[in-house]
C-alpha positions in Angstrom: 7.6 -13.0 3.3 8.5 -10.9 0.4 6.9 -7.6 -0.7 6.4 -7.9 -4.5 6.8 -5.1 -7.1 3.0 -4.6 -6.7 3.5 -3.4 -3.1 6.7 -1.5 -3.8 5.2 0.3 -6.8 2.0 1.1 -4.8 4.1 2.8 -2.3 6.0 4.8 -5.0 2.6 5.8 -6.5 1.3 7.0 -3.1 4.5 9.0 -2.5 4.3 10.6 -5.9 0.6 11.5 -5.5 1.3 12.6 -1.9 3.9 15.2 -3.1 1.0 17.0 -4.8 -1.1 17.1 -1.7 0.0 20.6 -0.4 -0.4 22.0 -3.9 -3.9 20.6 -4.1 -2.8 19.0 -7.4 -4.1 16.0 -9.2 -1.5 13.6 -10.5 -2.1 11.3 -13.5 -0.8 7.8 -13.7 0.8 8.7 -17.0 2.9 11.4 -15.3 3.9 8.8 -12.7 4.8 6.3 -15.4 6.8 8.8 -17.4 8.8 10.0 -14.3 9.4 6.6 -12.8 9.7 4.3 -15.8 7.0 2.0 -14.4 4.6 0.6 -17.0 1.3 2.6 -17.2 -0.6 -0.7 -17.6 1.0 -2.0 -14.4 0.2 1.2 -12.5 -3.4 1.0 -13.6 -3.6 -2.6 -12.3 -2.2 -1.6 -8.9 -4.5 1.4 -8.7 -7.5 -0.9 -8.8 -6.7 -2.2 -5.4 -5.7 1.2 -4.0 -9.0 2.8 -5.1 -10.9 0.1 -3.2 -9.4 1.5 0.0 -10.8 5.0 -0.7 -7.4 6.7 -0.6 -8.1 9.2 -3.4 -10.2 11.9 -4.8 -10.3 11.6 -8.6 -10.8 14.0 -11.4 -11.1 13.6 -15.1 -10.1 15.8 -18.0 -6.9 17.5 -19.1 -5.7 18.2 -15.5 -7.3 15.1 -14.0 -5.8 12.3 -12.0 -5.5 11.4 -8.4 -5.2 13.4 -5.2 -4.9 12.0 -1.7 -8.2 12.2 0.2 -6.4 12.8 3.6 -3.1 14.4 4.6 -0.1 12.2 3.9 0.5 12.0 7.7 -2.7 10.0 8.0 -1.6 7.1 5.8 0.7 4.4 7.2 3.1 2.5 5.0 1.5 -0.7 6.3 -2.0 0.1 5.2 -0.7 1.1 1.7 1.3 -2.2 1.2 -1.6 -4.3 2.6 -4.0 -2.5 0.1 -1.7 -3.6 -2.7 -0.5 -7.0 -1.5 -3.2 -8.2 0.9 -2.2 -9.9 4.0 1.4 -9.4 5.1 1.6 -12.4 7.5 4.8 -14.4 7.1 2.9 -17.7 6.8 -0.6 -18.4 5.5 -2.0 -19.9 8.8 -1.3 -16.8 10.9 -4.6 -15.0 11.2 -6.5 -18.0 9.8 -9.1 -18.6 12.6 -10.0 -21.9 10.8 -6.6 -23.4 10.8 -7.1 -26.9 12.4 -3.5 -27.2 13.6 -3.2 -23.7 15.2 -3.5 -24.9 18.8 -1.1 -27.8 18.4 1.5 -26.1 16.2 4.8 -25.6 18.1 5.9 -22.7 15.8 2.6 -20.8 15.4 3.5 -18.3 18.1 6.8 -17.6 16.4 5.2 -16.8 13.1 2.4 -14.8 14.7 4.9 -12.7 16.6 7.1 -12.1 13.5 4.0 -11.1 11.5 3.0 -8.7 14.3 6.4 -7.1 14.4 6.4 -6.6 10.6 2.9 -5.1 10.6 3.6 -2.9 13.6 6.8 -1.6 12.0 5.2 -0.8 8.7 2.2 0.8 10.5 4.5 3.0 12.5 5.9 4.6 9.3 3.9 7.4 7.8 3.7 8.3 4.1 4.5 11.9 5.0 8.0 10.8 6.1 8.9 9.7 2.5 7.6 12.7 0.5 
């Protein structure tokens, strides 16, 4: 399993937006792009998935942008990366209830356990710890 730039940049975006939370400040993707050097187009593409998870309050206009809907301590790193990447299981069959080989696979429990460890670890880390 490898977390792609999509997942890593989603986390950078959430950290950046989270830093404005206590100031009640909206942060634009253009500001994030300018400060981080990440392409604005790529940030916009990643934001599509993050918005589906209802992480933000948005505002338009000159001072518009994104603001976290909840306190940064209410977001886990795991949920952010899963929002961007999708499933974080180490092999595709883990979590697949329809896998026909699941009950006879001698390595299934290994992959299932590793996936659980990864997800539990990322879920134990809070966005607020990285602001």
